[in-house]
C-alpha positions as CSV (number, residue, x, y, z in Angstrom):
1,M,91.7,111.7,95.5
2,V,94.7,111.9,97.8
3,V,92.6,112.6,100.8
4,M,90.0,109.9,99.9
5,A,92.9,107.3,99.3
6,Y,94.3,108.0,102.8
7,L,91.0,107.6,104.4
8,V,90.2,104.3,102.5
9,G,93.7,103.0,103.5
10,S,93.0,103.9,107.0
11,I,90.1,101.5,107.3
12,S,91.6,98.5,109.0
13,S,89.9,95.3,108.1
14,A,92.1,93.4,110.5
15,I,91.0,95.3,113.5
16,L,87.4,95.4,112.4
17,L,87.1,91.8,111.4
18,C,88.8,90.7,114.6
19,K,86.4,92.9,116.5
20,L,83.3,91.7,114.5
21,L,84.3,88.0,115.1
22,S,85.1,88.5,118.8
23,L,88.8,87.5,118.2
24,P,91.8,89.1,119.8
25,D,92.9,92.6,118.7
26,P,95.7,92.1,116.3
27,R,97.5,95.2,117.5
28,T,98.0,93.4,121.1
29,S,98.1,89.7,119.9
30,G,100.7,87.7,117.9
31,S,103.1,89.8,116.2
32,K,100.9,92.9,117.3
33,N,100.7,93.9,113.5
34,P,97.1,94.5,112.0
35,G,97.7,92.7,108.9
36,A,96.8,89.6,107.2
37,T,99.6,87.4,108.3
38,N,99.1,88.3,112.1
39,V,95.4,87.5,111.5
40,L,96.4,84.2,110.2
41,R,98.5,83.6,113.4
42,I,95.6,84.5,115.7
43,S,92.5,83.1,113.9
44,N,92.3,81.1,110.6
45,K,92.9,81.2,106.9
46,Y,89.4,82.5,106.1
47,V,89.6,85.5,108.2
48,A,93.2,86.2,107.1
49,A,92.2,86.0,103.4
50,S,89.4,88.3,104.0
51,V,91.7,90.8,105.4
52,L,94.2,90.2,102.6
53,I,91.6,90.8,99.9
54,F,90.3,93.9,101.7
55,D,93.7,95.4,102.1
56,I,94.6,94.8,98.4
57,L,91.2,96.4,97.4
58,K,91.9,99.5,99.5
59,G,94.9,100.0,97.5
60,T,93.6,99.1,94.1
61,L,90.4,101.1,94.1
62,P,91.9,104.6,94.8
63,V,94.6,104.1,92.2
64,W,92.2,102.7,89.5
65,G,89.8,105.6,90.3
66,G,92.6,108.0,89.6
67,Y,93.6,106.1,86.4
68,F,90.0,106.3,85.0
69,L,89.8,110.0,85.8
70,G,92.9,110.3,83.5
71,L,95.4,111.5,86.3
72,D,99.1,111.8,85.5
73,P,101.4,108.9,86.7
74,V,102.9,111.2,89.3
75,Y,99.5,111.9,90.9
76,L,98.6,108.1,90.8
77,G,101.9,107.6,92.7
78,I,100.8,110.1,95.3
79,I,97.4,108.5,95.6
80,A,99.2,105.1,96.0
81,V,101.4,106.5,98.8
82,A,98.5,108.1,100.5
83,A,96.6,104.7,100.5
84,C,99.5,102.9,102.0
85,L,100.2,105.7,104.4
86,G,96.5,105.4,105.6
87,H,97.1,101.6,106.2
88,M,100.4,102.4,108.1
89,Y,99.1,105.5,110.2
90,P,95.2,105.1,110.1
91,I,93.5,108.2,111.4
92,F,90.6,105.9,112.7
93,F,93.0,103.8,114.8
94,N,95.3,106.3,116.6
95,F,97.6,106.1,113.8
96,E,98.8,102.7,114.7
97,G,98.6,100.5,111.4
98,G,100.2,97.8,109.6
99,K,103.1,97.5,107.2
100,A,101.0,98.0,104.2
101,V,102.3,95.1,102.1
102,A,99.0,93.9,100.8
103,T,97.7,97.6,100.3
104,A,101.1,98.3,98.2
105,F,100.4,95.1,96.2
106,G,96.9,96.5,95.6
107,V,98.2,99.9,94.5
108,L,100.7,98.2,92.0
109,L,98.1,95.9,90.5
110,P,96.8,98.7,88.1
111,I,100.2,99.0,86.7
112,G,99.7,95.6,85.2
113,L,98.8,92.0,86.0
114,D,102.3,91.0,84.8
115,L,103.9,93.0,87.6
116,G,101.3,91.5,89.9
117,G,102.3,88.1,88.9
118,L,106.0,88.7,89.3
119,L,105.3,90.2,92.8
120,I,103.3,87.2,93.9
121,L,105.9,84.8,92.5
122,T,108.6,86.5,94.3
123,W,106.9,86.5,97.6
124,L,105.7,82.7,97.3
125,I,109.3,81.7,96.5
126,V,111.0,83.6,99.4
127,A,108.1,82.7,101.6
128,K,108.1,78.9,100.7
129,T,111.8,78.5,100.8
130,T,112.5,80.5,104.2
131,R,109.1,80.5,105.9
132,Y,109.5,84.2,106.8
133,S,106.7,86.4,105.7
134,S,108.7,89.6,106.6
135,L,111.7,88.4,104.6
136,A,109.4,87.6,101.6
137,A,107.7,91.1,102.0
138,I,111.1,92.8,102.2
139,V,112.6,90.9,99.1
140,T,109.3,91.3,97.1
141,V,109.2,95.2,97.6
142,S,112.8,95.5,97.0
143,M,112.4,93.7,93.7
144,A,109.3,95.8,92.8
145,P,111.0,98.8,91.4
146,L,113.3,96.8,89.1
147,Y,110.2,94.7,87.9
148,T,108.5,98.2,87.3
149,W,111.4,99.6,85.5
150,L,111.4,96.5,83.2
151,L,107.6,96.6,82.5
152,K,106.4,100.2,82.9
153,P,109.4,102.6,83.7
154,I,107.2,105.7,84.0
155,Y,106.0,104.4,87.4
156,V,109.5,103.5,89.0
157,F,109.7,106.7,91.1
158,P,106.4,106.1,93.0
159,V,107.2,102.4,93.3
160,L,110.6,103.3,94.8
161,M,109.0,105.6,97.4
162,L,106.6,102.7,98.5
163,S,109.4,100.2,98.6
164,A,111.3,102.5,101.0
165,L,108.3,103.1,103.2
166,I,107.6,99.4,103.6
167,I,111.2,98.5,104.1
168,F,111.2,101.2,106.8
169,R,108.0,99.8,108.4
170,H,109.8,96.4,108.6
171,K,112.8,97.6,110.6
172,E,111.7,95.7,113.5
173,N,111.3,92.6,111.5
174,I,114.9,93.1,110.0
175,I,116.4,93.2,113.4
176,R,114.6,90.1,114.4
177,L,115.7,88.4,111.2
178,I,119.3,89.3,111.9
179,Q,119.0,88.0,115.6
180,G,117.3,84.8,114.5
181,S,114.1,85.6,116.5
182,E,111.6,86.3,113.7
183,S,108.5,84.2,113.8
184,K,107.9,81.9,110.9
185,I,104.7,81.0,109.0
186,S,103.2,77.7,108.4
187,F,101.8,76.6,105.0
188,T,99.7,73.8,106.7
189,K,96.0,73.8,107.4
190,K,94.6,76.1,110.1
């Protein structure tokens, strides 16, 4: 299950959809990150939404699969981390991947829809007030362990691991946020 989760996580919908639709490669355009936010920057909301949905599912499906097989929460956490590592370091794309925010959201959904709702709400509040997708992601993953502890404490350790990984992947964004050079997102039609 762990290897399968990594391999599923390694499928980059951003790269594949952009190639299929003759759009610029998200690894070399926009923010140079193969994720939904950058696809929104270089294309439109429909392509970005497709990337977002696929990235969420590639996190959710392996974890739900492990859950339905009756795996222990520790193993489910390892499967979750493997799916996110696949997105961050995809074997199919020279280990050059994204930040795994949507994939992490996907692996957390099986914990509960209440957790999913809190994560979405947190992201939306921060993104709407600051217009920084990266800051919204950092704040949301920072809050995820607390939300998990309040709702299903048995999963706190794997969620902490995921949060640390995602914050680590945002180190360049953190520097740009501090310098005031981080790009903002728009909530208008595109």
